[in-house]
C-alpha positions in Angstrom: -7.1 7.4 -6.0 -6.8 8.1 -2.3 -8.9 11.3 -2.7 -11.7 9.4 -4.4 -11.6 6.7 -1.7 -11.7 9.2 1.1 -14.6 11.1 -0.6 -16.6 7.9 -1.2 -16.0 6.4 2.3 -16.0 9.7 4.2 -17.1 8.0 7.5 -14.4 5.3 7.4 -10.9 5.5 8.8 -8.1 3.9 6.9 -4.6 2.9 7.8 -2.3 4.4 5.1 1.3 3.3 4.3 3.3 6.5 4.2 4.7 7.5 0.9 2.7 4.9 -1.1 -0.5 6.8 -1.9 0.1 6.3 -5.7 0.2 2.5 -5.2 -3.4 2.3 -3.8 -5.6 0.2 -6.1 -8.8 -0.2 -4.1 -10.6 -0.9 -0.9 -11.6 -4.0 1.0 -15.2 -3.1 1.8 -15.7 -5.9 4.3 -12.9 -4.8 6.7 -12.5 -1.3 5.3 -8.8 -1.7 4.5 -6.8 -0.1 1.7 -5.4 -2.3 -1.0 -1.9 -1.5 -2.4 -0.2 -2.8 -5.5 3.1 -4.3 -4.6 4.6 -3.7 -8.0 3.6 0.0 -7.7 5.2 0.2 -4.2 8.4 -1.3 -5.6 8.4 1.3 -8.5 8.0 4.1 -5.9 11.0 2.8 -4.0 13.0 2.5 -7.2 12.3 6.1 -8.0 13.8 7.0 -4.6 17.1 5.5 -5.8 16.9 1.8 -4.9 17.5 -1.0 -7.4 14.8 -3.8 -7.7 16.5 -6.1 -5.2 17.0 -3.3 -2.6 13.4 -2.1 -3.1 12.0 -5.6 -2.8 14.0 -6.3 0.4 13.0 -3.0 1.9 9.4 -3.5 1.1 9.2 -7.0 2.4 11.0 -6.2 5.7 9.8 -2.7 6.5 6.5 -2.3 4.8 4.5 -5.5 4.2 6.1 -7.2 7.1 4.6 -4.6 9.5 1.4 -5.5 11.3 -0.3 -2.4 12.7 -3.6 -3.8 13.8 -6.9 -4.8 12.2 -6.7 -1.9 9.7 -3.3 -3.1 8.3 -3.4 -2.5 4.5 -3.7 -5.4 2.1 -0.8 -6.0 -0.2 -1.7 -7.2 -3.7 1.2 -9.2 -5.1 0.7 -8.3 -8.8 4.2 -8.6 -10.1 4.2 -12.0 -11.7 
């Protein structure tokens, strides 16, 4: 997905979350920010050896809880 996005929006600069390229699900075209699936991010962390609770806590504290400016990615909470 990230390759298609970079190809489509070649003049835009995006803030990426390291290690979560496979969790990208789209682009906010208004602010030009990447949109990530939270459930896919959790799955990536689980593949790295964390259980669900550890992955969720890590994600909430270290990933989605980080503000890095106007280009901070959007986190789509899709794990209902």
